[in-house]
N, C-alpha and C positions, 0 to 999 in steps of 0.2 A: 407192496410198490414198498422198494426203498425208503429211509430219511434219515435226514440229519436230526439230534438231539442235544442240547449242549445243558450242559452240569454247571446248575448253576454255582458250586461254590470253587470249585476247579478249574472252572472252565472249557472244560476238556468235550472235545466233539464226540460222540458214541456215532456209529451209526449202524442204527436198525434194519437190520435184511433177509427177511425171510426168502428170500429166493437161492440164500446158498448153503441151507440148510438138504436142498434137493442132492446138490452136486454129486459125484461118483466118485467112490473111496476105490482104486486098484491094486492098491500093496496086495501082498497075501496071493493065497490057492486062488491059482489062473490066472498072473499077471501076465499082463504084455498081449494078453489074448485081443485082439478084435480092438486095439488101441486106436482111439481115435486120431490122436498123434501121433502116426507116425505114416508113413510115406506110403499113397493110397488107399488113404483111408477118409480124406478131403470132405468126403461127402460128408462126416458124419458132425464135422465143425461149422459152425456159421463162417460165411461168405469173409475171406479174407481181406483185411484193408493194405495191408503190406506184406514183399516177399521179396527175399533174394533167390535169384533163379537162375538157371542154366538159360545161355542162350536157346530161343525158341522156343522153347514152353509156354506154357496159358497156368493163368489167376484161378485158382483149386482144382488142378489134378500134379496129378506129380513130376517131378524134376524138379523141388526147391531147393534149398539151403537152411532158408531160415524163413519161420510164415508167422502170421502176425493176422489174429482174428479175435473177436469179440469174443468176450468170456462169455459162456454159456450159463451162465451161475452167475451174473455181475451182484456187486457188491455196491456197485448205482450204473447208472442211468444218462444216455445224452442226451433218448429221445422224449421224456417225459417232460411236463409239466413244471412250471418253477414255480415252487407258493412257499412261504411262509409268515410262519404263528408266534404269536405270544401269547402266552398265557399265565398272566401272576408272574414269578420266578422262574417258568419255564419259558423255554424258546425252539424251534422245530424250522426245517423249512425240507424238502420234499429232495429225495437221493439222487440228487445232481449228478454225472461225474463224467468220467468216463475208466474202464477197465475193462483190459483188454492180456490174451495171452499170446506170448513169444515162445514160439517153438524153437530151439535152438539147437535142433539137427533131426533130419531124417527114416535117421536110425534110434530103435526103441534101450530106452533105460544105459541110456550113457554120463557119466556123474562127469560135469562141466569141466574139472583139471584132467580129466582125460581126452578132449578134444581136439584134435591138430589146433595149433595158433589161427591158421587161415582162419579156422569157424569160427572161435571166439573172436575174432577181427571181424566176421561177418553178424556176430550177435552184438556186438557193440556197436558196431553200425546202426542193425535197428533201434541200441537204444535210443542213438541220439536221433535221428530221425522220427520217430514216436514223441519224444520228446519235441524237438522242433516243430512237428506237426501242428500241436496243440497251441504254441504259445503265445499265437498272439490273438487266443480268445476270450475276449473281456472273461465273461464268466468265468475261468477256469486262472486257480491265484498257481497253482503247484503241481507240478510232475512227477514221480515215484515211479522208479523200479526198483523192485524187489525179487527176492527168490528163496524158495522155500526147497531146499533136498533133503530127501528123506522123510521118512512118515513122523521123525522125532522132532522136525522141524516143521513141520505144519501141515508136510505134502499131500495131498489127496492123490496124485499121478506119478508114476514113476517115471517117467519119459520125461528126460532133463527139459525144460523151461522157463520162464521166467515169468513176471506177470508187470503191467504199467496200468497205475491209475495215474488218472488225474480229476483236483478236487478244487470244488470252490473257495475252501478254504486252505490256511498254511500250517500242516501238521504241527503240535506242539512243542514238535522232538525238535525243529527244523527252526521254530521260531526262540528255540534258546539258546541256541549254537548263533543265528543270527544277533538277537540284543547283550550276548556277551561280547562275538563281533564288534557291535555297535559303537560297545565300553569302551572297548578295547582301545578300538581308530578311532575314535574321538578324541581320551587320553593319550596317544601315543604317536598317531599320522600312519600307522603302518595297517596289516594285515596281522590277526593276531593266529592265523594258523601260518601264517612263513615264518613269524618269530619263534612260535614254538617249535616247528622244525625244525631252524634253527639251532635251537639246544638241544634238541634230539639229537640230531648228525654230527654234534661235535658233543655231545655225550657219546654216543651210541649204547648204551646201557640195553634200551630197547628198540634200538632198529631193527630190524628182521633182515631184510633185503632190499637194494639197491638198483637203479638204472639208469639208464641216462635219465630221463625223463620223469619219474616216478620213484615214491618211497614207499617200502610197507615197515610199520612199525606194529607194538603195542601199545595203546594209550601207558599213560602213566595212572590213571584210575578206571584199568580195564573192569569189567563188570562182572566178566564171565570169562574163562583160562582158554586162553588161545585165542584170544577177540582180536584182530588185525585192523588198522585200518591202513586205507593205499591212498593216496593222494597227489596230485602232483608236484615237484621239484618246485617250480615256479608260479610264481603265483596265477591263478586261472578261475574265477568266481561260478562260471555256468560249460555243463557238459556240450550245451550244443552245439561248443565254437572247438572241441577237442576232436585234433583231428590225428592224436601221437596215436592210433588206436596199435599198432603192429609191437609198438615197447609197450604198452596197458597189457593187449591181450600175453603177453611174453611174463609178465607181471603177476598177473593175478591167476593165469594157470600155475607158475610155481609154485607162488604161494599157499593158496588154495589145494596146492597136492602139500604139500608142508605144515598146511593143518590138518587136513587130514588124517596123514603119519599120527601128527602127535599126538591128537586127541582122541585116536583108536576108533573113528569110521568117519563113514564120508557126511553126516545130515551139518547139516551147519544152512542159514542163513546169511542174505545179504541184503541191504541197500546201499541204495545210492542218492548221496544229498548235493542237491546243485540246488545254486540263489535262485528264489521263486517265480518265477514268472512277469512281471510288469514290476520286476525290483527297480528300486532308484540308483543312479550311480554309485552313491554310497556303501551301498550295500553290495557292489558288482569290488569295490575297492577293496569290501572291508572281507567279503567271505571267499569261501575257497572249497572247490566242490569234490567231493570226497566220497570211496566207500566203505561203507563200516560190513566185516566179517564177522560172524556169531556163531561159533560152532556152538548142536545143540547139547547143553547140560543140564542137571535138571536146575533149575534155574527158580521160579519161585515159588515159595512158603508162603508160611499166613504172618515171617517178621517182612520178609519182603514188599506181600501184598498192604502190610499194613502202614510200613512205616516208608517206602518209597526208597528205601537203599538195596543199594547191594549187597552181597557175599561174594569173594570170591579168595577161595582157598589154592589161587596157585600166585606168586609175585608174580606181576606182569616182565621184571628182571630174569624170572626165573623161565615164562615160559618165550618169551624173547628168544635167551641164550638154545636151549631146547630148540627153537623152529628154524635157528640161525645152523645149529650143529646139524638138525635135518636136513638143511636147503646147501650146506655145504659155501657156506659165506659169509666172510669174513673181513673188519672190519679193511678199507683202503679197498676194496674190491671196483 
């Protein structure tokens, strides 16, 4: 059974989850045979908890477009007793939380950027609805959507899928963003993300693509080559209220295709950061939801582990220029 353990030096939480060691690894020889994520194989997975289906079809049977079910090898579990423990410097609690799989298509081994836009809209709808479903639970403080595509990105199954994890603690990466956003808001009276976005759009050097409602850009201090952030043009703290899914689907599909072409492969991770559950009003005013797209490159060695710093061999401005050229996007479009 999994448990949370807190590091006394860094305040970082680790999930100790021996159940994850048993998850299947499907890449390589025999790939795609008896894939439990394919349509017609519904009996090979836990019962679905959400799906988008053709009219007249029933749950746990063929006929679905997007299907969500509990992870068979979960890092966290919702139906376990809650306990917490302190032993001197050490603090732990039971591995309470939610871990679900979001299968993005009934067809096997499809790259996310090659899905039709209407299918990506369905996937984004599933993201929003799973985030919403757990937003009222007092014990849960954060909902994280993430995707690992390709073996280099940590995926164990090639069939296009994402995952949803809800946790009783706010992730450290999100805490850092929240703190910076709160500090800027208290000093300047406006959202840090909105102010930064205004500057980036004005200078354009790191803008990759812009649609009616969304902007994709390479961060000024990008950690990896072709790292991209996608965020709304206008202030929006939570993805739970997002309705412009057609425009977002078009933007994500186009940008992910460009990242794949420029990086020389399809392996990547993306994460969706939204304001935490039960956030205060000032956090809704200061924070801005966004997707982070992280292509898979050799990324962590001794220096990175020892220092916490990243080394990026490609200047962000050059990465943005290459992506714009690949996408055929020019200033003023």
